[in-house]
C-alpha positions in Angstrom: 80.5 75.0 83.2 79.3 73.9 86.6 81.9 72.8 89.1 81.6 71.2 92.5 84.7 71.5 94.7 84.2 69.1 97.6 86.0 68.2 100.8 88.5 71.1 100.6 89.6 73.3 103.5 88.2 76.6 102.6 90.3 79.5 103.8 88.9 83.0 103.1 90.6 85.8 105.1 88.0 88.5 104.2 85.0 86.4 105.3 86.8 84.9 108.2 86.3 81.3 107.0 88.7 78.4 107.8 86.7 75.2 107.6 86.0 72.2 105.4 83.2 73.4 103.1 82.1 72.6 99.6 81.9 75.3 96.8 79.5 75.3 93.9 80.4 77.3 90.7 78.2 78.1 87.8 78.5 80.6 84.9 81.9 81.7 86.2 80.7 82.7 89.6 80.4 81.2 93.1 76.8 80.0 93.2 76.8 78.4 96.7 79.1 77.6 99.6 78.2 74.7 101.9 75.0 73.0 100.7 74.4 72.3 97.0 71.7 74.5 95.2 68.5 72.8 94.2 68.9 70.7 91.0 72.6 71.5 90.7 74.3 69.0 88.3 78.1 69.5 88.1 79.9 69.1 84.8 83.0 68.5 86.9 83.7 67.5 90.5 87.1 68.4 92.0 87.9 66.4 95.1 90.0 68.7 97.3 90.4 66.2 100.1 93.5 67.3 102.2 93.9 70.4 100.0 93.4 74.1 100.8 90.9 76.1 98.8 91.5 79.9 98.9 90.9 83.0 96.8 93.2 83.3 93.8 96.4 85.1 94.6 96.8 88.8 93.7 100.4 89.9 92.8 101.3 93.6 92.8 104.4 93.4 90.5 104.7 91.0 87.6 106.8 91.9 84.6 105.3 90.2 81.6 108.1 91.5 79.3 105.7 92.5 76.6 105.8 94.7 74.6 109.5 95.1 73.8 111.4 92.4 75.8 110.1 89.2 74.3 113.6 87.7 74.2 113.4 87.6 78.0 109.9 86.1 78.2 106.6 86.2 76.5 103.1 87.1 77.7 102.1 83.5 77.2 105.0 82.0 79.2 104.6 84.4 82.1 100.9 84.2 82.4 101.1 80.4 82.3 103.7 80.6 85.1 101.4 83.0 87.1 98.4 80.6 87.1 100.8 77.7 87.8 101.6 79.7 91.0 97.9 80.2 91.9 97.9 83.8 90.8 94.6 85.0 89.2 95.1 88.7 89.2 98.3 90.7 88.6 99.6 94.2 88.2 102.0 94.8 85.4 104.6 97.6 85.9 104.9 100.2 83.1 108.6 99.6 82.3 107.9 97.9 79.0 109.4 99.0 75.7 107.8 101.4 74.9 106.5 102.2 78.4 102.8 102.1 79.2 102.3 105.8 78.7 99.7 105.8 75.9 96.1 104.4 75.8 96.8 102.4 72.7 99.6 100.4 74.3 97.5 99.7 77.4 94.5 98.6 75.3 96.8 96.3 73.3 98.2 94.7 76.4 94.8 94.2 77.9 93.5 92.7 74.7 96.4 90.3 74.4 96.1 89.2 78.0 92.4 88.7 77.8 92.6 86.6 74.7 94.8 84.1 76.6 92.0 83.4 79.1 94.4 83.1 82.0 94.9 85.6 84.8 93.4 89.1 85.0 96.0 91.7 84.1 95.9 95.2 85.5 98.5 97.5 83.8 100.1 100.2 86.0 100.1 103.4 84.0 103.3 105.4 83.5 103.3 108.5 85.7 105.5 110.4 83.3 105.9 110.3 79.5 108.4 107.6 78.5 109.1 107.1 82.2 111.6 109.9 81.7 110.4 111.7 84.8 109.9 115.1 83.1 106.4 115.5 81.8 103.2 113.9 83.2 101.1 111.5 81.2 97.4 111.9 80.5 96.4 109.8 83.5 92.7 110.2 82.9 93.0 108.8 79.4 95.2 106.0 80.6 92.6 105.2 83.2 89.9 105.0 80.6 92.1 102.5 78.7 92.5 100.3 81.8 95.1 101.7 84.1 93.8 102.0 87.7 97.1 103.1 89.4 100.2 105.0 88.2 103.9 104.7 88.9 107.4 105.0 87.7 108.5 101.4 88.2 111.7 102.4 90.0 112.7 105.1 87.4 113.4 108.3 89.3 111.6 111.5 88.8 113.8 114.4 87.7 112.6 116.8 90.4 110.4 117.1 93.5 108.3 119.6 91.6 107.4 117.0 89.1 106.5 114.6 91.9 104.3 117.1 93.5 102.5 117.9 90.2 102.0 114.2 89.6 100.6 113.7 93.1 98.2 116.7 92.8 97.0 115.5 89.4 96.4 112.0 90.7 94.7 113.2 93.9 92.3 115.3 91.8 91.0 112.2 90.0 91.3 109.9 93.0 94.2 107.8 91.5 96.8 106.1 93.6 100.5 106.9 93.0 102.9 104.0 93.3 106.6 104.8 94.0 109.7 102.9 95.0 111.6 105.0 97.4 115.2 105.3 96.3 117.2 108.6 95.9 119.0 108.2 92.6 121.9 110.4 93.4 122.7 108.3 96.5 122.1 105.0 94.9 124.1 106.1 91.8 125.8 103.0 90.3 125.5 100.9 93.4 124.6 97.2 93.2 124.6 96.0 96.8 123.7 97.0 100.3 126.3 99.2 102.0 127.5 96.7 104.5 130.2 94.1 105.3 129.6 91.8 102.3 129.8 94.5 99.6 132.9 95.9 101.3 134.6 92.5 101.3 133.6 91.8 97.7 134.5 95.3 96.5 131.0 96.0 95.1 129.7 99.6 94.7 127.0 100.2 97.4 123.6 101.6 98.0 123.3 103.0 101.5 120.2 102.8 103.6 119.8 106.6 103.4 119.0 106.2 99.7 115.7 104.8 100.8 115.1 107.0 103.8 115.9 110.3 102.1 113.6 109.4 99.3 110.9 108.4 101.8 111.2 111.7 103.6 110.4 113.7 100.5 107.7 111.4 99.3 105.9 111.4 102.7 106.1 115.2 103.0 104.6 115.6 99.5 101.9 113.0 100.3 100.9 115.2 103.2 101.0 118.3 101.0 98.8 116.9 98.2 96.5 114.4 100.0 97.2 111.7 97.4 96.9 108.0 98.2 100.4 106.7 98.1 101.6 103.1 97.7 105.2 102.5 98.5 106.7 99.6 96.5 109.4 97.2 97.8 110.4 98.6 101.2 113.8 97.2 102.2 115.1 98.8 105.4 114.3 98.9 109.1 114.5 102.7 109.1 112.1 102.9 106.2 109.5 100.8 108.0 109.7 103.1 111.0 109.1 106.1 108.8 106.0 104.5 107.3 104.7 103.6 110.7 105.1 107.2 111.9 103.5 108.6 108.8 100.5 106.4 109.2 100.1 107.4 112.8 99.8 111.0 111.5 96.8 109.9 109.4 98.4 109.8 106.0 96.9 107.5 103.4 99.9 105.2 102.8 100.1 101.5 102.0 103.3 99.5 101.2 104.5 96.1 100.1 107.7 94.0 100.3 109.2 91.7 97.7 109.1 88.0 98.7 112.9 87.7 98.2 113.6 90.3 100.9 111.6 88.4 103.5 114.0 85.4 103.3 117.3 86.7 102.0 119.9 89.2 103.1 123.3 90.6 101.9 124.8 87.3 103.3 123.2 85.4 100.4 125.2 87.2 97.8 127.9 84.7 98.8 130.6 84.7 96.1 128.9 87.1 93.6 125.7 85.1 93.0 124.1 87.2 90.3 120.6 85.7 91.1 120.8 87.8 94.2 121.4 91.0 92.2 118.0 92.6 93.0 116.7 96.2 93.3 116.3 97.3 96.0 119.4 95.4 97.1 119.3 92.6 99.7 119.9 94.4 103.0 121.3 93.4 106.3 120.0 90.8 108.7 118.4 93.4 111.0 116.6 94.9 108.0 115.3 91.4 107.0 114.1 90.9 110.5 112.3 94.2 110.5 110.6 93.4 107.2 109.3 90.1 108.5 108.0 91.7 111.7 106.6 94.7 109.8 104.6 92.4 107.6 103.4 90.5 110.8 102.2 93.7 112.6 100.6 95.2 109.5 103.0 98.1 108.9 103.7 96.3 105.6 100.4 95.5 104.0 101.2 92.9 101.4 103.8 90.7 99.7 104.5 90.6 96.0 106.7 88.4 93.8 108.4 91.3 92.1 108.6 88.9 89.2 111.3 89.8 86.6 112.3 87.0 84.3 115.8 87.5 82.8 117.5 85.6 80.0 120.3 83.3 81.0 123.1 85.2 79.3 122.2 88.4 81.3 122.7 86.6 84.6 126.0 84.9 83.6 127.8 88.3 83.7 129.8 89.5 86.7 127.5 90.5 89.6 127.6 94.2 89.0 127.0 93.9 85.3 124.3 91.2 85.6 120.7 92.3 84.9 118.6 93.0 88.0 115.7 90.8 88.8 114.4 87.3 89.8 111.6 85.1 88.7 108.9 84.8 91.3 105.3 84.2 90.4 105.6 80.4 91.0 107.4 81.1 94.4 105.0 83.7 95.8 102.8 81.2 97.5 105.4 78.7 98.9 107.7 81.5 100.1 104.9 83.3 101.8 103.8 80.0 103.4 107.4 79.5 104.5 107.4 82.9 106.2 104.1 82.1 108.0 105.4 78.7 109.2 108.6 80.3 110.5 106.7 83.1 112.2 104.0 80.7 113.6 101.1 82.6 112.0 97.7 81.1 111.3 97.2 80.1 107.7 94.3 82.5 107.3 96.5 85.5 108.3 99.3 84.4 106.0 97.0 84.1 102.9 95.6 87.5 103.6 99.0 89.0 102.6 98.8 87.6 99.1 95.0 87.7 98.5 92.8 90.3 100.3 95.5 92.9 101.1 97.0 93.3 97.6 93.4 93.3 96.1 92.5 96.2 98.4 95.7 98.1 97.5 95.0 97.6 93.8 91.4 98.6 94.3 89.9 95.5 92.6 87.0 93.2 93.7 89.2 90.1 94.2 90.9 88.2 97.0 87.8 86.7 98.6 85.3 84.0 98.0 81.8 85.5 98.4 78.5 84.4 96.8 78.0 85.9 93.4 81.7 86.9 92.9 84.0 85.7 90.1 85.2 82.2 90.8 88.9 82.9 91.0 90.4 80.2 93.2 93.7 78.6 94.1 93.7 75.0 95.4 97.0 73.8 96.8 98.6 71.1 99.0 99.9 72.7 102.1 101.8 69.6 103.1 103.6 68.9 99.8 107.1 70.1 99.5 108.8 70.6 96.1 112.3 71.4 95.0 112.9 74.6 93.0 114.6 73.6 89.8 114.8 75.1 86.3 112.8 72.2 85.0 110.1 72.8 87.6 109.7 76.5 86.7 107.3 77.4 83.9 108.5 80.9 83.5 110.9 81.5 80.6 113.2 83.1 83.2 114.8 80.5 85.5 116.7 83.2 87.5 116.0 82.8 91.2 118.1 82.7 94.4 116.0 79.8 95.6 117.2 77.2 93.1 117.7 73.9 94.9 115.6 74.8 97.9 112.6 72.7 99.0 109.5 74.8 99.7 106.0 74.0 101.1 102.8 74.4 99.1 102.2 72.9 95.7 99.4 74.4 93.6 97.1 71.7 92.2 94.4 73.8 90.5 93.9 77.4 89.5 90.5 78.6 88.5 89.8 81.9 86.8 86.2 83.0 86.1 85.1 79.4 86.9 87.4 77.8 84.4 90.3 75.5 85.3 93.3 77.3 83.8 96.0 75.2 85.5 96.0 71.6 86.8 98.9 69.8 88.2 
């Protein structure tokens, strides 16, 4: 398939391009940018007049709900939702059922995902067997099966000794360890930020120190072992300051933030809105401001959707009993654009947070449009606003705090390996 994308505004953060330039695709790869190659005859021409053409989005946390949780969503439904959101590469957390702790499970997931011919799927291997936090998995074997990073998906480790052993093992093989910093004994059965709103509503709380105490231990062990650490879903102002200080000391640390936490705070819980039951919890306004500024100054490297589709019945329960999570793959682009507009940031810098930066964290050759690379692209209308409604969401999970909101940026085409996998 030969495709000519013409008249589009090409925005490529890695190559520093922001201009109206044509792209020519053949055999699944970018053949030329600018002038057409000799004797190029396109099978299809896409007129991207007034549209933005950028690298396909890379999402660091997408729960596909398979295997084991098909009643919440299916691999097909969530991958179709991902490409509808312009996502061409995604990392799948290991908290499936059973967890991704054996090579056979990883290979099965990779095979199922590849057979759909939609987005590229990168499974995150379980750091411990069964995610029980007690015994390490065979990371080398999981890596051979397709896992390129390893984590616990928010499930706590039973001891700091296990954490140190996991980090040493990973450092030996050059693997990255992904951890969400939250001290389980301090979080306990909390469901909301320890602040005014939770107090007024009578909800059990999770204090800021649940994050910072965990961060302190994680950072010290990172220094001890020399492992590359990725911190998932930072949520507090104090946590950001700790990461900034650790980096200044030369530690190899990256971090991300969930898109929900850039726009929402504890105030949005309102009167027990279970769509706002997230983990980590929505924090205070000062935390939200610190997250937005931390992403701007580079302390926070990337944004992810933290996509977690939940069946409707699980969200109709009282706030504290409702299942944690929000759907997000179709909102990653518009909500990141919204942050960029509100912070007055150039589009090329905004898109870097959901293309080049997460690709670098994941360690994959993606997030850029260079000659000879796989033609994974997102084409969207920056000026078109659309209303978030259950009928507009392709994900099987309709659970999002942004229902009813109008957001900028409508995806028109998504290409993966030079094939149009989504068209509006």
